PyMOL commands that place a pseudoatom at each C-alpha (Angstrom):
pseudoatom trace, name=CA, resn=SER, resi=1, chain=A, elem=C, hetatm=0, pos=[-31.006, -13.267, 9.410]
pseudoatom trace, name=CA, resn=SER, resi=2, chain=A, elem=C, hetatm=0, pos=[-30.471, -10.553, 7.217]
pseudoatom trace, name=CA, resn=GLY, resi=3, chain=A, elem=C, hetatm=0, pos=[-31.996, -6.528, 6.642]
pseudoatom trace, name=CA, resn=ILE, resi=4, chain=A, elem=C, hetatm=0, pos=[-30.788, -3.912, 4.314]
pseudoatom trace, name=CA, resn=ASN, resi=5, chain=A, elem=C, hetatm=0, pos=[-30.568, -0.170, 6.582]
pseudoatom trace, name=CA, resn=ALA, resi=6, chain=A, elem=C, hetatm=0, pos=[-30.586, 2.923, 4.353]
pseudoatom trace, name=CA, resn=GLU, resi=7, chain=A, elem=C, hetatm=0, pos=[-31.269, 6.102, 5.830]
pseudoatom trace, name=CA, resn=TYR, resi=8, chain=A, elem=C, hetatm=0, pos=[-33.878, 7.309, 2.507]
pseudoatom trace, name=CA, resn=GLY, resi=9, chain=A, elem=C, hetatm=0, pos=[-36.606, 5.167, 1.271]
pseudoatom trace, name=CA, resn=GLU, resi=10, chain=A, elem=C, hetatm=0, pos=[-35.882, 6.095, -2.332]
pseudoatom trace, name=CA, resn=HIS, resi=11, chain=A, elem=C, hetatm=0, pos=[-32.714, 3.965, -1.476]
pseudoatom trace, name=CA, resn=LEU, resi=12, chain=A, elem=C, hetatm=0, pos=[-34.553, 0.906, 0.272]
pseudoatom trace, name=CA, resn=ASP, resi=13, chain=A, elem=C, hetatm=0, pos=[-36.875, 0.975, -3.019]
pseudoatom trace, name=CA, resn=SER, resi=14, chain=A, elem=C, hetatm=0, pos=[-33.397, 0.482, -5.429]
pseudoatom trace, name=CA, resn=ALA, resi=15, chain=A, elem=C, hetatm=0, pos=[-32.654, -2.371, -3.278]
pseudoatom trace, name=CA, resn=GLN, resi=16, chain=A, elem=C, hetatm=0, pos=[-35.802, -3.742, -4.108]
pseudoatom trace, name=CA, resn=GLU, resi=17, chain=A, elem=C, hetatm=0, pos=[-35.164, -3.273, -7.914]
pseudoatom trace, name=CA, resn=TYR, resi=18, chain=A, elem=C, hetatm=0, pos=[-31.883, -4.360, -8.193]
pseudoatom trace, name=CA, resn=LEU, resi=19, chain=A, elem=C, hetatm=0, pos=[-32.289, -7.471, -5.489]
pseudoatom trace, name=CA, resn=GLY, resi=20, chain=A, elem=C, hetatm=0, pos=[-35.492, -8.431, -7.386]
pseudoatom trace, name=CA, resn=GLU, resi=21, chain=A, elem=C, hetatm=0, pos=[-38.665, -9.833, -5.996]
pseudoatom trace, name=CA, resn=GLU, resi=22, chain=A, elem=C, hetatm=0, pos=[-37.839, -13.103, -5.289]
pseudoatom trace, name=CA, resn=MET, resi=23, chain=A, elem=C, hetatm=0, pos=[-34.348, -12.284, -3.832]
pseudoatom trace, name=CA, resn=PHE, resi=24, chain=A, elem=C, hetatm=0, pos=[-35.650, -9.189, -1.924]
pseudoatom trace, name=CA, resn=ALA, resi=25, chain=A, elem=C, hetatm=0, pos=[-38.547, -11.624, -0.622]
pseudoatom trace, name=CA, resn=ARG, resi=26, chain=A, elem=C, hetatm=0, pos=[-36.145, -13.409, 1.532]
pseudoatom trace, name=CA, resn=VAL, resi=27, chain=A, elem=C, hetatm=0, pos=[-34.755, -10.266, 3.065]
pseudoatom trace, name=CA, resn=PRO, resi=28, chain=A, elem=C, hetatm=0, pos=[-36.599, -10.416, 6.323]
pseudoatom trace, name=CA, resn=ALA, resi=29, chain=A, elem=C, hetatm=0, pos=[-36.542, -6.513, 7.609]
pseudoatom trace, name=CA, resn=GLN, resi=30, chain=A, elem=C, hetatm=0, pos=[-35.611, -3.071, 6.062]
pseudoatom trace, name=CA, resn=HIS, resi=31, chain=A, elem=C, hetatm=0, pos=[-34.987, -0.113, 8.242]
pseudoatom trace, name=CA, resn=CYS, resi=32, chain=A, elem=C, hetatm=0, pos=[-35.074, 3.438, 6.877]
pseudoatom trace, name=CA, resn=CYS, resi=33, chain=A, elem=C, hetatm=0, pos=[-32.903, 5.525, 9.270]
pseudoatom trace, name=CA, resn=GLY, resi=34, chain=A, elem=C, hetatm=0, pos=[-29.369, 7.083, 10.086]
pseudoatom trace, name=CA, resn=LEU, resi=35, chain=A, elem=C, hetatm=0, pos=[-26.787, 4.490, 11.369]
pseudoatom trace, name=CA, resn=GLU, resi=36, chain=A, elem=C, hetatm=0, pos=[-26.303, 6.618, 14.617]
pseudoatom trace, name=CA, resn=ASP, resi=37, chain=A, elem=C, hetatm=0, pos=[-29.909, 6.204, 15.247]
pseudoatom trace, name=CA, resn=PHE, resi=38, chain=A, elem=C, hetatm=0, pos=[-29.970, 2.248, 14.375]
pseudoatom trace, name=CA, resn=HIS, resi=39, chain=A, elem=C, hetatm=0, pos=[-30.557, 0.423, 16.734]
pseudoatom trace, name=CA, resn=PRO, resi=40, chain=A, elem=C, hetatm=0, pos=[-30.446, -4.062, 15.700]
pseudoatom trace, name=CA, resn=ALA, resi=41, chain=A, elem=C, hetatm=0, pos=[-31.482, -6.650, 18.068]
pseudoatom trace, name=CA, resn=PRO, resi=42, chain=A, elem=C, hetatm=0, pos=[-29.204, -8.259, 19.830]
pseudoatom trace, name=CA, resn=ASN, resi=43, chain=A, elem=C, hetatm=0, pos=[-27.354, -11.368, 18.853]
pseudoatom trace, name=CA, resn=THR, resi=44, chain=A, elem=C, hetatm=0, pos=[-29.264, -11.346, 15.606]
pseudoatom trace, name=CA, resn=TYR, resi=45, chain=A, elem=C, hetatm=0, pos=[-26.937, -11.460, 12.644]
pseudoatom trace, name=CA, resn=ASP, resi=46, chain=A, elem=C, hetatm=0, pos=[-23.910, -13.558, 11.693]
pseudoatom trace, name=CA, resn=LEU, resi=47, chain=A, elem=C, hetatm=0, pos=[-22.296, -10.956, 9.379]
pseudoatom trace, name=CA, resn=VAL, resi=48, chain=A, elem=C, hetatm=0, pos=[-22.518, -7.106, 9.317]
pseudoatom trace, name=CA, resn=TRP, resi=49, chain=A, elem=C, hetatm=0, pos=[-21.238, -5.596, 6.235]
pseudoatom trace, name=CA, resn=MET, resi=50, chain=A, elem=C, hetatm=0, pos=[-20.448, -1.458, 6.544]
pseudoatom trace, name=CA, resn=GLN, resi=51, chain=A, elem=C, hetatm=0, pos=[-19.143, -0.294, 2.985]
pseudoatom trace, name=CA, resn=TRP, resi=52, chain=A, elem=C, hetatm=0, pos=[-18.354, 3.388, 2.640]
pseudoatom trace, name=CA, resn=VAL, resi=53, chain=A, elem=C, hetatm=0, pos=[-20.772, 4.443, 5.295]
pseudoatom trace, name=CA, resn=ILE, resi=54, chain=A, elem=C, hetatm=0, pos=[-18.381, 4.905, 8.018]
pseudoatom trace, name=CA, resn=ILE, resi=55, chain=A, elem=C, hetatm=0, pos=[-16.600, 8.535, 6.367]
pseudoatom trace, name=CA, resn=TYR, resi=56, chain=A, elem=C, hetatm=0, pos=[-20.350, 9.614, 7.075]
pseudoatom trace, name=CA, resn=LEU, resi=57, chain=A, elem=C, hetatm=0, pos=[-20.258, 8.883, 11.199]
pseudoatom trace, name=CA, resn=SER, resi=58, chain=A, elem=C, hetatm=0, pos=[-18.278, 11.334, 14.175]
pseudoatom trace, name=CA, resn=ASP, resi=59, chain=A, elem=C, hetatm=0, pos=[-16.035, 9.333, 16.283]
pseudoatom trace, name=CA, resn=TYR, resi=60, chain=A, elem=C, hetatm=0, pos=[-18.313, 8.891, 18.756]
pseudoatom trace, name=CA, resn=ASP, resi=61, chain=A, elem=C, hetatm=0, pos=[-21.065, 7.618, 16.833]
pseudoatom trace, name=CA, resn=PHE, resi=62, chain=A, elem=C, hetatm=0, pos=[-19.181, 5.049, 14.995]
pseudoatom trace, name=CA, resn=ILE, resi=63, chain=A, elem=C, hetatm=0, pos=[-17.743, 4.216, 18.556]
pseudoatom trace, name=CA, resn=GLU, resi=64, chain=A, elem=C, hetatm=0, pos=[-21.694, 3.625, 19.832]
pseudoatom trace, name=CA, resn=LEU, resi=65, chain=A, elem=C, hetatm=0, pos=[-22.963, 1.970, 16.584]
pseudoatom trace, name=CA, resn=LEU, resi=66, chain=A, elem=C, hetatm=0, pos=[-19.820, -0.912, 16.661]
pseudoatom trace, name=CA, resn=ALA, resi=67, chain=A, elem=C, hetatm=0, pos=[-20.807, -1.190, 20.202]
pseudoatom trace, name=CA, resn=ARG, resi=68, chain=A, elem=C, hetatm=0, pos=[-24.343, -1.747, 19.131]
pseudoatom trace, name=CA, resn=PHE, resi=69, chain=A, elem=C, hetatm=0, pos=[-23.027, -3.589, 16.106]
pseudoatom trace, name=CA, resn=LYS, resi=70, chain=A, elem=C, hetatm=0, pos=[-20.882, -6.151, 18.422]
pseudoatom trace, name=CA, resn=LYS, resi=71, chain=A, elem=C, hetatm=0, pos=[-24.108, -6.710, 20.786]
pseudoatom trace, name=CA, resn=SER, resi=72, chain=A, elem=C, hetatm=0, pos=[-26.238, -7.772, 17.506]
pseudoatom trace, name=CA, resn=LEU, resi=73, chain=A, elem=C, hetatm=0, pos=[-23.559, -10.500, 16.516]
pseudoatom trace, name=CA, resn=LYS, resi=74, chain=A, elem=C, hetatm=0, pos=[-24.499, -14.039, 17.296]
pseudoatom trace, name=CA, resn=LYS, resi=75, chain=A, elem=C, hetatm=0, pos=[-21.915, -16.411, 18.702]
pseudoatom trace, name=CA, resn=ASP, resi=76, chain=A, elem=C, hetatm=0, pos=[-19.207, -16.193, 16.420]
pseudoatom trace, name=CA, resn=GLY, resi=77, chain=A, elem=C, hetatm=0, pos=[-19.857, -13.420, 14.158]
pseudoatom trace, name=CA, resn=TYR, resi=78, chain=A, elem=C, hetatm=0, pos=[-18.401, -10.746, 12.395]
pseudoatom trace, name=CA, resn=ILE, resi=79, chain=A, elem=C, hetatm=0, pos=[-18.208, -6.977, 11.457]
pseudoatom trace, name=CA, resn=ILE, resi=80, chain=A, elem=C, hetatm=0, pos=[-16.741, -6.434, 7.905]
pseudoatom trace, name=CA, resn=ILE, resi=81, chain=A, elem=C, hetatm=0, pos=[-16.040, -3.001, 7.095]
pseudoatom trace, name=CA, resn=LYS, resi=82, chain=A, elem=C, hetatm=0, pos=[-14.805, -1.969, 3.804]
pseudoatom trace, name=CA, resn=ASP, resi=83, chain=A, elem=C, hetatm=0, pos=[-13.730, 1.643, 3.177]
pseudoatom trace, name=CA, resn=ASN, resi=84, chain=A, elem=C, hetatm=0, pos=[-10.929, 4.259, 2.265]
pseudoatom trace, name=CA, resn=VAL, resi=85, chain=A, elem=C, hetatm=0, pos=[-7.976, 4.895, 4.757]
pseudoatom trace, name=CA, resn=THR, resi=86, chain=A, elem=C, hetatm=0, pos=[-5.428, 7.776, 4.603]
pseudoatom trace, name=CA, resn=ARG, resi=87, chain=A, elem=C, hetatm=0, pos=[-1.855, 6.875, 5.047]
pseudoatom trace, name=CA, resn=THR, resi=88, chain=A, elem=C, hetatm=0, pos=[-1.799, 9.137, 7.947]
pseudoatom trace, name=CA, resn=GLY, resi=89, chain=A, elem=C, hetatm=0, pos=[-3.873, 11.463, 10.150]
pseudoatom trace, name=CA, resn=CYS, resi=90, chain=A, elem=C, hetatm=0, pos=[-7.360, 12.422, 8.447]
pseudoatom trace, name=CA, resn=GLU, resi=91, chain=A, elem=C, hetatm=0, pos=[-8.989, 13.935, 5.706]
pseudoatom trace, name=CA, resn=LEU, resi=92, chain=A, elem=C, hetatm=0, pos=[-11.890, 15.949, 6.299]
pseudoatom trace, name=CA, resn=ASP, resi=93, chain=A, elem=C, hetatm=0, pos=[-14.002, 16.632, 3.281]
pseudoatom trace, name=CA, resn=ASP, resi=94, chain=A, elem=C, hetatm=0, pos=[-15.719, 19.969, 3.338]
pseudoatom trace, name=CA, resn=SER, resi=95, chain=A, elem=C, hetatm=0, pos=[-18.375, 19.308, -0.121]
pseudoatom trace, name=CA, resn=ASP, resi=96, chain=A, elem=C, hetatm=0, pos=[-19.558, 16.290, 1.864]
pseudoatom trace, name=CA, resn=SER, resi=97, chain=A, elem=C, hetatm=0, pos=[-18.916, 16.399, 5.015]
pseudoatom trace, name=CA, resn=SER, resi=98, chain=A, elem=C, hetatm=0, pos=[-16.874, 13.199, 5.062]
pseudoatom trace, name=CA, resn=VAL, resi=99, chain=A, elem=C, hetatm=0, pos=[-14.107, 12.216, 7.386]
pseudoatom trace, name=CA, resn=THR, resi=100, chain=A, elem=C, hetatm=0, pos=[-11.141, 9.818, 6.257]
pseudoatom trace, name=CA, resn=ARG, resi=101, chain=A, elem=C, hetatm=0, pos=[-9.593, 7.846, 9.190]
pseudoatom trace, name=CA, resn=SER, resi=102, chain=A, elem=C, hetatm=0, pos=[-5.755, 6.688, 9.485]
pseudoatom trace, name=CA, resn=ASP, resi=103, chain=A, elem=C, hetatm=0, pos=[-5.240, 3.229, 9.492]
pseudoatom trace, name=CA, resn=TYR, resi=104, chain=A, elem=C, hetatm=0, pos=[-4.333, 3.963, 13.614]
pseudoatom trace, name=CA, resn=GLN, resi=105, chain=A, elem=C, hetatm=0, pos=[-7.630, 5.896, 14.065]
pseudoatom trace, name=CA, resn=LEU, resi=106, chain=A, elem=C, hetatm=0, pos=[-9.278, 3.302, 12.669]
pseudoatom trace, name=CA, resn=LYS, resi=107, chain=A, elem=C, hetatm=0, pos=[-7.930, 0.516, 15.191]
pseudoatom trace, name=CA, resn=GLN, resi=108, chain=A, elem=C, hetatm=0, pos=[-8.329, 2.677, 18.362]
pseudoatom trace, name=CA, resn=ILE, resi=109, chain=A, elem=C, hetatm=0, pos=[-11.825, 3.636, 17.527]
pseudoatom trace, name=CA, resn=PHE, resi=110, chain=A, elem=C, hetatm=0, pos=[-12.455, -0.475, 16.873]
pseudoatom trace, name=CA, resn=LYS, resi=111, chain=A, elem=C, hetatm=0, pos=[-10.651, -0.682, 20.580]
pseudoatom trace, name=CA, resn=ARG, resi=112, chain=A, elem=C, hetatm=0, pos=[-13.108, 1.319, 21.840]
pseudoatom trace, name=CA, resn=ALA, resi=113, chain=A, elem=C, hetatm=0, pos=[-15.844, 0.387, 20.568]
pseudoatom trace, name=CA, resn=GLY, resi=114, chain=A, elem=C, hetatm=0, pos=[-14.676, -3.317, 22.529]
pseudoatom trace, name=CA, resn=LEU, resi=115, chain=A, elem=C, hetatm=0, pos=[-13.970, -4.811, 19.356]
pseudoatom trace, name=CA, resn=GLN, resi=116, chain=A, elem=C, hetatm=0, pos=[-10.205, -6.568, 18.291]
pseudoatom trace, name=CA, resn=VAL, resi=117, chain=A, elem=C, hetatm=0, pos=[-9.257, -6.358, 14.413]
pseudoatom trace, name=CA, resn=VAL, resi=118, chain=A, elem=C, hetatm=0, pos=[-8.871, -10.414, 13.488]
pseudoatom trace, name=CA, resn=VAL, resi=119, chain=A, elem=C, hetatm=0, pos=[-7.636, -9.726, 9.161]
pseudoatom trace, name=CA, resn=ASP, resi=120, chain=A, elem=C, hetatm=0, pos=[-7.018, -6.561, 7.822]
pseudoatom trace, name=CA, resn=SER, resi=121, chain=A, elem=C, hetatm=0, pos=[-6.140, -5.793, 4.519]
pseudoatom trace, name=CA, resn=TYR, resi=122, chain=A, elem=C, hetatm=0, pos=[-5.268, -3.357, 1.369]
pseudoatom trace, name=CA, resn=GLN, resi=123, chain=A, elem=C, hetatm=0, pos=[-6.604, -2.960, -1.845]
pseudoatom trace, name=CA, resn=LYS, resi=124, chain=A, elem=C, hetatm=0, pos=[-3.845, -3.273, -4.345]
pseudoatom trace, name=CA, resn=ASN, resi=125, chain=A, elem=C, hetatm=0, pos=[-2.913, -1.219, -7.859]
pseudoatom trace, name=CA, resn=PHE, resi=126, chain=A, elem=C, hetatm=0, pos=[-5.072, 1.850, -5.805]
pseudoatom trace, name=CA, resn=PRO, resi=127, chain=A, elem=C, hetatm=0, pos=[-3.421, 5.109, -5.619]
for i in range(1, 127): cmd.bond("trace and resi %d" % i, "trace and resi %d" % (i + 1))
show_as sticks, trace
zoom trace
């Protein structure tokens, strides 16, 4: 099972244009809501991929979302997160209200959500 989540309807329209009609028809569900309001059905997904979105969630909303995603995974399912990470502490960006967390902070959040890190890696040749 697969799906697309977007906070604004125009992003779902863009996904349809980007994927094309044939591929988009294979997506059984589209959800138009913020991640903090997204409640996926239990035992639904083999894989949840989150890329460059966690910086817009408070720690509380992030932990709650991860806990809901954990429940939404099928047996042997995975959550993959690709995002920016600071070396230490966190960086707040007032221009877009984002927060970039350290590796340590992220691992504490994963632990609080009842998750275990299986693999982590860093992009090479990146500032």
